[in-house]
C-alpha positions as CSV (number, residue, x, y, z in Angstrom):
1,X,0.1,0.0,0.1
2,X,2.7,2.7,1.0
3,X,6.3,2.2,-0.1
4,X,9.3,4.3,1.0
5,X,12.5,4.0,-0.1
6,X,15.9,6.1,0.9
7,X,13.5,9.2,0.7
8,X,15.4,12.4,1.1
9,X,14.2,16.2,1.6
10,X,16.1,19.0,2.2
11,X,15.1,23.0,2.8
12,X,17.1,26.3,2.0
13,X,16.0,28.3,5.0
14,X,17.2,32.2,5.0
15,X,19.0,33.6,8.6
16,X,19.7,36.9,9.5
17,X,20.4,38.6,13.1
18,X,18.0,40.9,14.8
19,X,18.2,44.8,13.9
20,X,17.4,46.9,11.5
21,X,20.7,46.9,10.0
22,X,20.8,43.2,9.5
23,X,17.4,43.4,7.9
24,X,18.6,46.0,4.9
25,X,21.8,44.5,4.8
26,X,19.8,41.2,4.2
27,X,18.0,42.9,1.0
28,X,21.2,42.5,-1.2
29,X,23.2,39.5,0.7
30,X,20.9,36.7,2.3
31,X,22.5,33.9,4.6
32,X,21.2,30.5,4.3
33,X,21.4,27.4,6.0
34,X,20.7,24.1,4.4
35,X,18.1,21.9,6.9
36,X,18.3,18.3,6.2
37,X,14.0,17.4,7.1
38,X,14.7,13.6,5.6
39,X,17.4,11.2,5.4
40,X,17.2,7.9,3.8
41,X,13.6,7.6,5.4
42,X,12.4,4.2,4.3
43,X,9.4,2.1,5.4
44,X,6.6,0.1,4.3
45,X,3.0,0.0,5.5
46,X,0.4,-2.8,4.4
47,X,-3.2,-2.3,3.4
48,X,-5.5,-1.6,6.3
49,X,-2.6,-0.8,9.3
50,X,-3.2,1.7,11.4
51,X,0.3,2.9,12.3
52,X,2.0,5.6,14.9
53,X,4.3,7.9,13.3
54,X,6.1,10.0,16.3
55,X,9.2,12.1,16.9
56,X,9.9,15.5,18.3
57,X,9.3,18.8,16.8
58,X,11.5,19.2,13.9
59,X,12.0,15.3,13.6
60,X,10.6,15.0,9.8
61,X,7.1,13.9,10.4
62,X,4.8,16.5,8.7
63,X,7.7,16.4,5.6
64,X,7.4,12.6,5.5
65,X,3.4,13.0,5.7
66,X,3.4,16.1,2.9
67,X,5.4,13.6,0.7
68,X,3.2,10.7,1.0
69,X,-0.1,13.3,0.4
70,X,2.0,14.8,-2.7
71,X,2.5,18.2,-1.3
72,X,6.2,17.9,-1.2
73,X,8.6,16.3,-4.1
74,X,11.5,14.5,-2.6
75,X,15.0,15.5,-3.1
76,X,15.8,11.6,-4.1
77,X,14.3,8.3,-3.0
78,X,10.8,6.8,-4.1
79,X,7.5,6.9,-2.8
80,X,4.7,4.7,-4.3
81,X,1.2,5.1,-2.4
82,X,-1.0,2.4,-4.0
83,X,0.3,2.1,-6.7
84,X,1.3,5.8,-7.7
85,X,3.4,8.4,-7.3
86,X,1.9,11.0,-5.2
87,X,3.6,13.9,-6.5
88,X,3.1,12.9,-10.4
89,X,-0.4,11.3,-10.5
90,X,-2.1,14.1,-8.1
91,X,-5.3,14.7,-9.9
92,X,-6.1,10.9,-9.4
93,X,-4.2,9.9,-6.3
94,X,-5.8,12.8,-3.8
95,X,-9.3,11.2,-4.4
96,X,-7.5,8.2,-3.0
97,X,-6.4,9.8,0.3
98,X,-7.8,12.0,3.2
99,X,-5.7,14.3,5.1
100,X,-6.1,16.2,7.9
101,X,-3.4,18.5,9.3
102,X,-4.3,19.7,13.3
103,X,-2.7,23.1,12.5
104,X,-4.5,23.9,8.9
105,X,-8.3,23.9,7.8
106,X,-9.2,22.8,4.3
107,X,-12.4,24.2,5.7
108,X,-13.8,28.1,4.1
109,X,-13.7,30.2,7.3
110,X,-16.6,32.3,6.8
111,X,-19.1,29.8,5.4
112,X,-21.2,27.4,7.1
113,X,-19.5,23.9,7.2
114,X,-22.1,22.3,5.3
115,X,-21.2,24.6,2.4
116,X,-17.5,23.5,2.7
117,X,-18.7,19.8,2.4
118,X,-20.8,20.5,-0.6
119,X,-17.7,22.0,-2.7
120,X,-15.3,19.3,-1.4
121,X,-18.3,16.6,-3.1
122,X,-17.9,18.3,-6.3
123,X,-14.2,18.9,-6.0
124,X,-13.7,15.4,-5.7
125,X,-16.9,14.3,-8.1
126,X,-18.6,12.5,-5.4
127,X,-22.0,11.5,-6.7
128,X,-24.6,12.4,-4.8
129,X,-25.9,9.0,-3.5
130,X,-22.7,8.6,-2.2
131,X,-22.2,11.7,-0.4
132,X,-25.5,11.6,1.2
133,X,-24.9,8.4,2.2
134,X,-21.5,9.4,3.8
135,X,-22.7,12.9,5.5
136,X,-25.5,11.2,7.3
137,X,-22.7,8.7,8.7
138,X,-20.2,10.9,9.6
139,X,-22.8,13.7,10.9
140,X,-24.2,11.1,13.2
141,X,-20.7,9.5,14.2
142,X,-19.3,12.7,14.8
143,X,-22.2,14.9,16.5
144,X,-22.3,17.3,13.4
145,X,-26.1,18.1,13.0
146,X,-26.2,20.8,15.4
147,X,-23.4,22.7,13.7
148,X,-23.5,22.2,9.8
149,X,-25.1,25.4,9.4
150,X,-22.7,27.3,11.5
151,X,-19.6,29.2,10.1
152,X,-16.5,27.7,10.5
153,X,-15.1,30.8,12.0
154,X,-17.5,30.6,15.3
155,X,-16.7,26.8,16.1
156,X,-14.6,25.7,18.8
157,X,-11.1,24.0,18.4
158,X,-13.0,20.5,19.1
159,X,-15.9,21.0,16.8
160,X,-13.9,22.3,13.7
161,X,-11.5,19.3,14.2
162,X,-14.4,17.1,14.0
163,X,-15.8,18.7,11.0
164,X,-11.8,18.7,9.4
165,X,-11.9,14.8,9.7
166,X,-15.5,14.6,8.5
167,X,-14.1,16.5,5.4
168,X,-11.7,14.1,4.7
169,X,-13.9,11.3,4.7
170,X,-16.8,12.6,2.4
171,X,-15.5,10.8,-0.9
172,X,-14.0,7.4,0.9
173,X,-10.7,7.5,1.0
174,X,-8.3,4.4,1.4
175,X,-5.8,6.1,3.3
176,X,-6.0,8.9,5.7
177,X,-2.9,10.8,6.9
178,X,-4.0,12.5,10.5
179,X,-0.8,15.1,11.3
180,X,-1.7,15.8,15.3
181,X,-5.5,15.6,14.6
182,X,-5.8,16.3,18.6
183,X,-3.6,19.1,19.1
184,X,-5.2,21.7,21.1
185,X,-8.3,19.2,22.5
186,X,-9.7,18.9,25.4
187,X,-10.1,15.4,26.9
188,X,-13.9,14.7,25.8
189,X,-13.2,16.0,22.1
190,X,-10.0,13.9,22.4
191,X,-11.9,10.8,23.1
192,X,-14.7,11.2,20.8
193,X,-12.0,11.5,17.8
194,X,-10.0,8.7,19.0
195,X,-13.4,6.6,19.3
196,X,-14.3,7.5,15.8
197,X,-11.1,6.9,14.1
198,X,-11.1,3.4,15.6
199,X,-14.8,3.1,14.1
200,X,-13.8,4.1,11.0
201,X,-10.7,1.5,10.9
202,X,-12.6,-1.5,12.0
203,X,-15.6,-0.9,9.9
204,X,-14.1,0.3,6.7
205,X,-10.7,-1.0,6.8
206,X,-9.0,2.3,6.1
207,X,-5.4,2.7,6.3
208,X,-4.4,5.0,9.0
209,X,-1.0,7.2,9.4
210,X,-1.0,9.1,12.6
211,X,1.4,11.6,13.9
212,X,0.9,13.0,17.2
213,X,3.2,14.1,20.1
214,X,0.2,12.7,22.9
215,X,1.1,9.1,23.5
216,X,-2.1,8.2,24.7
217,X,-3.9,8.8,21.2
218,X,-0.5,6.5,20.0
219,X,-1.5,3.9,22.9
220,X,-5.0,3.9,22.1
221,X,-5.0,3.8,18.3
222,X,-2.1,2.1,16.8
223,X,-0.2,-1.2,17.0
224,X,2.7,-0.4,15.3
225,X,5.1,3.0,15.7
226,X,7.9,4.3,13.8
227,X,10.1,6.7,15.5
228,X,11.8,9.2,13.7
229,X,14.5,11.7,14.9
230,X,16.6,14.3,12.9
231,X,15.1,13.0,9.9
232,X,16.1,9.4,10.3
233,X,13.9,6.4,11.4
234,X,15.3,5.4,14.6
235,X,12.2,2.9,15.5
236,X,9.9,0.8,14.0
237,X,7.6,-2.2,15.6
238,X,5.2,-2.5,18.4
239,X,4.4,-0.1,21.0
240,X,5.4,-2.6,23.7
241,X,8.7,-3.0,21.8
242,X,9.3,1.1,21.8
243,X,8.7,1.3,25.4
244,X,11.1,-1.6,26.4
245,X,13.8,0.7,24.7
246,X,13.1,3.6,27.2
247,X,13.8,3.8,30.7
248,X,11.4,1.9,32.9
249,X,9.2,3.6,35.1
250,X,6.5,6.7,35.0
251,X,4.1,7.4,32.5
252,X,4.0,7.2,28.4
253,X,5.2,10.1,27.7
254,X,8.3,10.4,30.2
255,X,9.3,6.8,29.1
256,X,9.0,8.3,25.5
257,X,11.1,11.3,26.2
258,X,13.7,9.4,27.9
259,X,14.0,7.4,25.1
260,X,14.4,10.6,22.7
261,X,17.3,11.7,25.4
262,X,18.7,8.4,25.4
263,X,18.6,8.6,21.5
264,X,20.1,12.3,21.3
265,X,17.2,13.4,19.2
């Protein structure tokens, strides 16, 4: 289903010191730093798997998700998802994937949620019968009935994230990329999102790749965990195997934090 081989990605980032003089100088001569986001990243994910993809800030998680979803093109290496190269076959490929970025929205800010859903239906060419069936199911499962006609800007974060997840599933994607979908949510909203993701995976066999800093999300949802740090894959195995590599004792978060420290990431 998903195959990455020796994927590398770097970014050229401009740098300057603070102050007006340095700002003026940067207009004529910029200083750059090369940031290596991904270094020879390789892994494979089978059809119907639910995988946690974890690591500290700047580890390369979002860059990997963006490459797998076709937003970014790698500098080198291979990425094949469901038989397609994401950035080459983008028009057809995006109909097979759903993507939720916790810090970005695919919904239109000033219009009611249902208008965004209707537009997504047209963009992905979903037939009316399929759209209505999926909308009814998602509205019931995610408790959206009272907010469908509310502008997105008036929603709470938890309400918006439920709508984001629904929007990514309206067209029955085979693969769901979730990049920190529970960031900033309260405990009740987190539980609702987790329960829905588990139900969706169980009933539809959707392949799910989840990135998050919340180890409770990983523990509740995934059986396999891929750990990335400084752009390299450091561990790939079960959640229990990952915890055995860290220091014993303490909470899940403390154990994984200790593992980061041991691996110097």
